MARPAPA-201795 format. One line per 3 residues: number of its first residue (from 0); their letters; for each residue x, y, z of N, C-alpha, C. Coordinates in steps of 0.02 Angstrom, whole numbers, plus 50000, padded with zeros to 5 digits. Example, Ala and Ser with C-alpha at 12.3 -4.5 7.8 and 13.67 -1.06 7.14 Angstrom:
BEGIN
0) as) 50660/49716/50390/50615/49775/50390/50660/49835/50390 ~ 50642/49888/50354/50684/49947/50357/50645/50002/50394 .
END
This chain:
BEGIN
0) xxx) 47881/41537/56196/47913/41499/56142/47956/41547/56101 ~ 48018/41528/56089/48062/41564/56045/48066/41527/55979 ~ 48065/41565/55924/48073/41536/55858/48140/41559/55830 .
3) xxx) 48174/41515/55796/48241/41528/55770/48244/41517/55695 ~ 48290/41554/55664/48306/41545/55594/48379/41566/55586 ~ 48407/41554/55528/48476/41575/55515/48480/41615/55451 .
6) xxx) 48535/41653/55447/48547/41696/55389/48622/41691/55374 ~ 48639/41677/55311/48709/41674/55290/48731/41745/55271 ~ 48781/41771/55306/48804/41839/55294/48879/41840/55279 .
9) xxx) 48905/41897/55257/48978/41903/55249/49016/41896/55315 ~ 48981/41904/55371/49012/41897/55437/49010/41825/55462 ~ 48977/41781/55424/48967/41713/55445/48893/41700/55458 .
12) xxx) 48879/41642/55484/48810/41623/55497/48782/41666/55554 ~ 48722/41693/55544/48688/41733/55594/48626/41696/55615 ~ 48615/41690/55680/48554/41660/55707/48506/41716/55725 .
15) xxx) 48443/41707/55703/48390/41755/55717/48343/41722/55767 ~ 48316/41762/55814/48268/41736/55862/48210/41785/55868 ~ 48150/41757/55873/48091/41800/55883/48047/41768/55936 .
18) xxx) 48006/41811/55963/47956/41791/56011/47896/41837/56002 ~ 47837/41810/55995/47776/41848/55985/47782/41897/55925 ~ 47810/41871/55870/47817/41908/55808/47861/41969/55813 .
21) xxx) 47906/41970/55861/47954/42025/55868/48024/41996/55872 ~ 48071/42031/55842/48141/42009/55841/48172/42021/55910 ~ 48199/41967/55939/48230/41973/56005/48305/41957/56003 .
24) xxx) 48329/41928/55947/48399/41911/55944/48426/41907/55874 ~ 48487/41932/55865/48526/41926/55804/48598/41916/55826 ~ 48623/41854/55819/48690/41839/55844/48732/41810/55788 .
27) xxx) 48793/41836/55783/48843/41809/55737/48872/41747/55770 ~ 48880/41694/55730/48906/41632/55756/48970/41644/55795 ~ 48974/41616/55856/49032/41623/55898/49033/41686/55940 .
30) xxx) 48983/41728/55933/48980/41791/55969/48974/41779/56044 ~ 49006/41821/56083/48999/41818/56155/48926/41830/56173 ~ 48901/41794/56223/48832/41798/56246/48783/41772/56193 .
33) xxx) 48806/41730/56147/48765/41702/56094/48703/41668/56123 ~ 48645/41690/56103/48583/41659/56122/48567/41660/56196 ~ 48598/41705/56233/48591/41705/56306/48519/41713/56330 .
36) xxx) 48478/41749/56293/48409/41761/56314/48362/41704/56295 ~ 48383/41660/56251/48340/41606/56228/48343/41549/56279 ~ 48301/41554/56330/48304/41507/56385/48242/41463/56389 .
39) xxx) 48188/41482/56356/48127/41442/56356/48129/41392/56299 ~ 48072/41362/56285/48068/41317/56228/48085/41355/56165 ~ 48119/41320/56120/48137/41351/56055/48124/41302/56000 .
42) xxx) 48110/41330/55942/48094/41289/55884/48121/41325/55822 ~ 48154/41287/55779/48177/41314/55715/48115/41323/55671 ~ 48103/41384/55648/48043/41400/55609/48060/41450/55554 .
45) xxx) 48089/41426/55499/48107/41473/55445/48046/41504/55412 ~ 48057/41558/55380/48007/41593/55339/47950/41625/55378 ~ 47959/41637/55442/47910/41678/55477/47915/41749/55449 .
48) xxx) 47861/41787/55447/47864/41854/55419/47918/41898/55451 ~ 47927/41893/55517/47979/41934/55550/48048/41914/55526 ~ 48059/41850/55514/48124/41828/55490/48135/41851/55418 .
51) xxx) 48084/41847/55376/48090/41870/55307/48105/41945/55304 ~ 48072/41984/55348/48085/42056/55351/48158/42069/55373 ~ 48180/42031/55422/48248/42040/55449/48300/42022/55396 .
54) xxx) 48288/41968/55360/48335/41947/55307/48339/41999/55252 ~ 48282/42029/55234/48283/42083/55183/48322/42143/55210 ~ 48312/42159/55274/48349/42214/55306/48424/42200/55302 .
57) xxx) 48443/42140/55322/48514/42121/55321/48542/42120/55250 ~ 48503/42095/55202/48525/42098/55131/48539/42170/55111 ~ 48493/42215/55127/48503/42285/55110/48565/42312/55144 .
60) xxx) 48573/42298/55208/48632/42323/55245/48697/42298/55214 ~ 48702/42233/55201/48764/42205/55174/48775/42225/55101 ~ 48724/42250/55068/48731/42275/54999/48743/42350/54998 .
63) xxx) 48760/42379/55055/48780/42449/55058/48722/42499/55061 ~ 48662/42473/55068/48605/42518/55076/48602/42538/55149 ~ 48559/42584/55166/48555/42608/55235/48484/42596/55262 .
66) xxx) 48467/42533/55276/48400/42519/55302/48391/42551/55371 ~ 48330/42570/55386/48317/42601/55450/48292/42550/55501 ~ 48309/42562/55562/48291/42516/55616/48216/42514/55626 .
69) xxx) 48184/42571/55614/48112/42577/55627/48069/42529/55586 ~ 48098/42500/55534/48059/42455/55491/48050/42386/55521 ~ 48086/42371/55575/48083/42305/55606/48052/42310/55676 .
72) xxx) 48008/42264/55693/47981/42262/55761/48031/42228/55808 ~ 48067/42268/55846/48119/42243/55890/48093/42239/55962 ~ 48115/42187/55997/48097/42179/56068/48156/42150/56106 .
75) xxx) 48213/42187/56109/48270/42160/56146/48251/42154/56221 ~ 48276/42101/56251/48261/42089/56322/48320/42110/56364 ~ 48306/42153/56414/48359/42176/56457/48332/42223/56510 .
78) xxx) 48376/42246/56552/48358/42291/56607/48340/42360/56579 ~ 48306/42401/56619/48291/42470/56596/48354/42509/56576 ~ 48408/42499/56614/48471/42533/56596/48496/42511/56528 .
81) xxx) 48496/42446/56515/48518/42422/56450/48474/42449/56394 ~ 48409/42452/56406/48364/42481/56355/48380/42554/56342 ~ 48398/42591/56393/48418/42660/56384/48479/42665/56339 .
84) xxx) 48528/42623/56351/48589/42621/56309/48571/42600/56238 ~ 48532/42547/56230/48515/42522/56164/48475/42574/56124 ~ 48432/42612/56158/48395/42666/56124/48443/42718/56095 .
87) xxx) 48496/42733/56133/48547/42780/56108/48583/42750/56048 ~ 48600/42686/56052/48634/42653/55996/48592/42659/55932 ~ 48527/42652/55939/48482/42655/55881/48482/42724/55847 .
90) xxx) 48506/42774/55881/48507/42842/55854/48572/42859/55818 ~ 48621/42815/55821/48686/42829/55789/48678/42819/55714 ~ 48691/42871/55676/48682/42866/55603/48731/42816/55571 .
93) xxx) 48708/42786/55518/48749/42741/55476/48814/42779/55458 ~ 48870/42745/55464/48934/42774/55444/48964/42822/55495 ~ 48938/42823/55556/48966/42866/55608/48980/42825/55670 .
96) xxx) 49025/42849/55712/49040/42816/55775/49035/42867/55832 ~ 49024/42840/55892/49027/42880/55953/49064/42839/56005 ~ 49083/42870/56060/49119/42835/56112/49073/42813/56169 .
99) xxx) 49099/42768/56209/49063/42747/56269/49051/42808/56314 ~ 49100/42853/56317/49093/42914/56357/49037/42958/56331 ~ 49030/42962/56264/48975/43001/56235/48907/42973/56258 .
102) xxx) 48902/42908/56259/48839/42877/56281/48828/42891/56355 ~ 48881/42886/56395/48875/42901/56466/48849/42972/56477 ~ 48875/43020/56439/48852/43089/56445/48779/43096/56427 .
105) xxx) 48758/43061/56374/48687/43064/56354/48642/43035/56409 ~ 48664/42981/56440/48625/42951/56494/48621/42998/56553 ~ 48676/43031/56569/48676/43080/56624/48624/43134/56611 .
108) xxx) 48621/43158/56550/48572/43210/56533/48501/43182/56538 ~ 48490/43123/56511/48422/43094/56510/48397/43077/56580 ~ 48443/43056/56624/48422/43034/56691/48435/43087/56744 .
111) xxx) 48464/43143/56723/48479/43198/56770/48523/43174/56827 ~ 48576/43137/56810/48623/43113/56859/48690/43147/56850 ~ 48730/43148/56903/48793/43184/56902/48850/43143/56872 .
114) xxx) 48843/43077/56871/48897/43037/56842/48869/42973/56812 ~ 48909/42944/56769/48890/42881/56736/48955/42847/56715 ~ 48960/42784/56731/49019/42745/56716/49019/42722/56643 .
117) xxx) 49074/42736/56608/49082/42711/56540/49084/42635/56540 ~ 49109/42605/56595/49112/42532/56599/49040/42503/56603 ~ 48996/42537/56639/48926/42514/56642/48895/42518/56572 .
120) xxx) 48910/42571/56537/48886/42578/56468/48914/42521/56426 ~ 48978/42506/56434/49009/42453/56396/48977/42385/56409 ~ 48957/42372/56471/48922/42310/56486/48856/42305/56450 .
123) xxx) 48819/42360/56448/48755/42360/56412/48765/42352/56337 ~ 48815/42387/56310/48830/42381/56238/48849/42309/56221 ~ 48891/42279/56262/48914/42211/56250/48859/42159/56253 .
126) xxx) 48806/42173/56291/48751/42126/56297/48694/42140/56249 ~ 48706/42182/56200/48655/42196/56149/48637/42131/56114 ~ 48574/42109/56119/48556/42045/56088/48539/42049/56014 .
129) xxx) 48537/42110/55986/48517/42117/55916/48574/42151/55878 ~ 48628/42112/55870/48688/42138/55837/48674/42163/55767 ~ 48715/42208/55745/48714/42239/55679/48654/42286/55673 .
132) xxx) 48594/42262/55686/48534/42304/55678/48533/42358/55731 ~ 48543/42340/55795/48556/42389/55847/48632/42396/55846 ~ 48657/42451/55817/48727/42455/55794/48780/42465/55849 .
135) xxx) 48791/42414/55889/48842/42419/55941/48913/42421/55912 ~ 48920/42402/55848/48986/42404/55817/49008/42477/55804 ~ 48963/42525/55810/48979/42596/55799/49006/42631/55862 .
138) xxx) 49019/42593/55914/49044/42621/55977/49119/42607/55981 ~ 49156/42660/55997/49228/42653/56005/49248/42678/56074 ~ 49306/42658/56095/49331/42680/56160/49364/42748/56155 .
141) xxx) 49386/42771/56212/49421/42835/56216/49484/42832/56172 ~ 49500/42887/56142/49560/42893/56100/49558/42845/56040 ~ 49498/42826/56018/49492/42786/55957/49504/42712/55965 .
144) xxx) 49502/42686/56026/49511/42614/56037/49451/42575/56009 ~ 49465/42524/55970/49413/42480/55944/49402/42424/55994 ~ 49363/42438/56045/49352/42389/56097/49278/42372/56104 .
147) xxx) 49264/42316/56136/49198/42302/56160/49148/42271/56113 ~ 49168/42241/56058/49119/42211/56014/49115/42136/56027 ~ 49057/42112/56049/49048/42042/56068/49061/41994/56009 .
150) xxx) 49053/42019/55948/49065/41977/55890/49138/41969/55872 ~ 49181/42008/55904/49253/42005/55891/49277/42066/55852 ~ 49338/42084/55864/49367/42144/55835/49369/42141/55758 .
153) xxx) 49381/42082/55730/49384/42075/55658/49316/42091/55625 ~ 49263/42069/55657/49196/42082/55629/49177/42155/55639 ~ 49198/42185/55695/49184/42256/55707/49217/42297/55652 .
156) xxx) 49279/42283/55638/49315/42320/55586/49281/42310/55518 ~ 49262/42249/55503/49229/42235/55439/49163/42274/55433 ~ 49124/42277/55486/49061/42314/55485/49072/42389/55477 .
159) xxx) 49123/42415/55511/49138/42487/55504/49161/42502/55432 ~ 49203/42459/55404/49225/42469/55335/49167/42464/55286 ~ 49121/42419/55299/49061/42412/55257/49023/42478/55255 .
162) xxx) 49024/42515/55311/48990/42579/55315/49035/42637/55293 ~ 49091/42620/55260/49138/42670/55233/49169/42713/55287 ~ 49180/42685/55346/49215/42720/55399/49289/42703/55393 .
165) xxx) 49331/42755/55393/49403/42746/55388/49429/42718/55454 ~ 49443/42654/55457/49464/42623/55519/49538/42634/55534 ~ 49575/42664/55487/49647/42675/55499/49657/42727/55555 .
168) xxx) 49605/42766/55570/49611/42816/55623/49602/42786/55693 ~ 49584/42723/55697/49570/42691/55762/49629/42647/55783 ~ 49629/42632/55848/49681/42591/55878/49653/42522/55892 .
171) xxx) 49687/42470/55867/49666/42402/55881/49701/42381/55947 ~ 49662/42362/55996/49692/42342/56060/49734/42280/56053 ~ 49786/42276/56094/49828/42216/56093/49807/42166/56146 .
174) xxx) 49764/42188/56192/49736/42143/56242/49668/42171/56263 ~ 49626/42128/56290/49561/42151/56313/49505/42105/56289 ~ 49443/42125/56305/49386/42082/56291/49364/42083/56218 .
177) xx) 49387/42130/56179/49364/42135/56110/49401/42089/56063 ~ 49453/42058/56086/49494/42016/56041/49469/41946/56036 .
END
């Protein structure tokens, strides 16, 4: 059973999902892959403790505080490779960005492999089911391209600016999946 609640944010309405008292989804309305993992029975259940904790976390985040991921019981659902990528995302400090290539290099080191596709990393980043909290918006493409945010390029820029990142140094793509 999946339980759902909503949160009104500066990014728009956010849907929260939990299963077994752990957060499994945070999706901005209209986001690509919205609710993709919620395939079993679901029930709207506001005010569950996990939802109240998540809403406080989001309040802190949108008020410019720097809440830590460790304070929330997260249980994103995905393949072992996606979990490896999401674990790296969780280590990116507030107000900083890294590239898909940086993540690929970290995976190569962790798995002792000779190569890793940035596109494979991008697929895992794009399927992150816990947006904002697992900070996939902090990933940029090579040469400063602002690509790959399932919530849309406008929301990615807004989240980066919220974290006081100077977005003028980045390139907004004119075509691609982030638009």
